[in-house]
N, C-alpha and C positions, 0 to 999 in steps of 0.2 A: 552104590556109594553116594552119599549125599554131599552135594557141593554147597558150601555156604557162600552166600553173596557177601562180598566185602563192601563195606560202606566207608566212604571217605570220612576222615575225622574233621575235615574242613567244612564248616557249615556254608550252605549256599545262601547268597544274599537274597533277601525277600524282594518280591516284585515291587513293593512300595518304595524300597530304597532306590531301585533303578529309576523309577518315575521321578522321585525327588531329585536325584542327581541330574537327570536329563533336564528337568525344569530349571535347576540352578545354572547348568551350562547354557541353556537357551537365554536365561535372564542376563548372564554375563556377556554373551555374544551380542544380544540386542542392545544393551546399554553401552557396551564398548563402542559399537558403531555410532550410537547417538552422541556419546561423549566426544569421540574423535571428530565428528562433524561439527559439534558445538564449539570445540576448540578452534577448528579451522575458521569458522565464521567469527569467533570472538577475537582472534588474534589481531586483525586490523583495527578493531575498536580499542583494544588494549594498547596498541601502538600509538593511536591518536591521543588517548588519555595520558599515557606516560610522557609523550613528547610535549603535551600541553602544559605540563607542570615543570618542565626543564628550564634551565637558563638558556639564553640565546646562543651562546657559543657551544653548548653541548647538543642542541637539537640537530637532528639529521646526521649525527656523527656515528662512530662505531659503537658507542656506549648506548645500550638500550635501557638502562636503569638510571633514573635521575640521581645525580650526585647531590643536588640540593632541590628541595621541593618548593616551587614557586606557584602557590595557588593564587597569588595576586595577578597572574597572567589573565585570569578570567575577568578581573576588574579592569585591567589595563586595556583589554580589547574594547570595552565600551568608551574609553577615553580617546582611543585612536580612531574610532569609526562610529557613526550613529547607528549602532546595531538595533536599538529599540525601534527606530524608524523603519529600518529594513524588516525587522520582525513583524511590525504592524502591517507592512505592505504584503508580506508573505501570508500572514493570517487572513488579511482581507481577500487576497487573490484566491487562496485555497478554500476558504470558507464559502465565499460567494459562488465560486465555480462548482463546489460540491452541491450546494443547495440548488443551483441552476440545473445541474446534471440530473439530480433526482426529480425535480419538478417536471422536467421535459421527458425523462426516460420512463418514469412509472406509467403515465398514460399510454405512451407508445408501446411499451412492453406488454401492457394489459391488452391493447388492441391486437397485438401480434400473437398473443398466447391464448386469450379467452374468447375472442370474437371471431366470427366467420364472415368475410367480405371478399369481394372480387379484387384480385390483385394483391392479396395478403402475402402469398409466397414470393411474389416479385419484389414487394417492398422489403421483405426479410432478406432476400438475396442482395438487394441494394445496400442494406445495412451492413451485411457481412463484407460486401465489396468495399464499402467506405472504411471499414476497419483495416483492410489491406492496402488502402491507398496511402502512400507516403505523404506526410504533411507538406513536404517541400514542393509537391506538385501544385497545390492550391495556394501556396503562400504568396505568390506574386500578385494575383488578382485581389486577394484579401488585403494585402498590404496597401495596394493602390486604392481600394475602397476606403480603408480607414484613414489614409492620408487625405483623401478628398473630403471626408467627414470631419477631419480635424481632431481626431482622437489619439493620434500618435503621441507618445510621451506619457501616456496614462495607462492604467490597468484596464480600461474599458474594452479594448480589442481582445484582451485575454479572457475576460469574464463573460461578456455578452454571448459569445457563441455557445457556451454551455447551457444557456437558457433556451436554446432552440434545438440543438441536436448534438448528441454524443453517442457515437455508434457503439463503443465498447460497453457503456452503461446500459444501453437498450438491449444489447445482446445478452449481457450477464443477467439482467433482471428477467428477460423473456425466458431464459432457460430455467431460472428458479421458479417463475410463475407456473411453468408447465408441471412442476412437481406437486402443485396444490390442486386437489380434485375440483372439478368444475361444479360438483354438486353443491358446494357451499355457496357459490355465486347464484345458482339457480334457486336455492332455498331463500336467499336474501331477496331475490326478485319476486318470489311468490309472496313474501311478507310485505311487499310494497316498495322495496328499494329500487331506485333508478340505477342505470348502468354506472353512473358516477358514484352514487352512494354505495353500491356493492363493492366498487373498487376501493373506496376510502375506508369504509367501515368493516369490510370483511377481508379483502385480499391484502391490503397494506399491513394490518396487524399480524396476519399470519406469515407475512413475508419479511418480518423484521431482520432475520439473519441475512437474507439475500440483500436487503437494502443496506445493512451495515457493511457487508463486504464490498458492495459497489461504492459506497461512500468512502471507505478506506482506500480503495484503489484510486479513486478520483483525487482524494486529498493528497495521497503520497505522490501521485504523478505531478500535480500542480505545485506541490511544495518543492519538488526537486527539478521542476521545469527550468531549463536554462535558455533554450533556443527562443521561445516566445518572448520572455522579458528582454532578452538581448536585442531582439528585432524591434519591439514596440516601445520599450522604455529606456533604451540605451542612451538617449540624448538627455534624459531627465534623471539625475542622480537621486532626487527626492522620491521617485517612483520605483526605485529598484527593490525587488524582493531579495531575500537572503541568498538564493541560488546565484544570482548575478553579483551581489555584493561581495560574496566570499571570494569569487574569482578576481575581482578588482582589488580586494583586500590582500590577496596573495601577491598581486602585482606590485602593490605599494610596499609590502613588507616581505619581499622575496627572500631576504636573509633571515628574518625573524620567523622561522618555522614554528617556534613554540607558540607565538601569538596566532598564527594561522590555524594550528591544530586546536588551540583553545576556542577560537571562533567556530571551527567545525564541530567540536564537541557540543557547544551551545546550540548549534543548529540541529544536531541530531536528537537532542534531548526531548523536544516536544513530540516528535514522531515516535520515539521509543515509548514514552509515557502513554501516548494515545493507543499504541498497539497493545501494551500491557493490559489496559483497561478494557479494550474491545476485542481481545484475541478470541474469546469464546464465541462471540457472535460471528466474527470474521471466519474462523475455521468452520463453524457450522454452515455458514452461507456458502463457502467454497465446496464443502462436502456434498451438499444437496444440489448445487448448481450443475447442470448437465446430466442429471439422472435420466431425463427424457430429452430426446432430440427433436 
């Protein structure tokens, strides 16, 4: 007796459909996490912007949406405080500190990564140790030094140290330089380049992402630095950067939170614009840094 095999009338889904469905689920899961994290990070910024355009009696109340839109708060901020002067001080501080950090860190990182000399490992360990040293440990002798030199009340004590030594910049650039093959340096020397010429003409152009990432870190740190300006420029209001001025502005206008948030939004704007234009080099520099140890 022949038994006939029964075949289900329901067609089986093709393998390609399973793969497509899994790909869609993976896309939804990945982007859902990214969107959730993005919302978490953007909520404080959104709160600042909404509060900045509120009227004074509504700011910091239970109402989160402005009943009236007061964009003139951004103009009023400049009338109540010399923000342009503070902005110039911050730009001068961050710009000179970033330039100084790069000028001092690039040769030091080159020496620690591409040269071989006695005591190299010891110097690198001292650089790492300097990163772990709290600034409060050395602030007393440094402050006494700058008082004796007569530079307190200015930006000089904040800027000059970056032209001599910045441990984090040296460490970051050294790790990035290690990812660049030494063969390029040797080839440049064979063609007649000096050690300095090989560094400037070969290594620096190849290390632009790492240099950009280091510059971004230094600029952001100095732009948001509060302790240093408070210590050295606290007596001179004309030398205040924005980080110190916004704290004093909040003290002067502790009830007018809308103006405080408007000033905060104006302070955040340059950093956000800088990151938007430099994010590709910044991310690339961070990605390649630390590939070799």
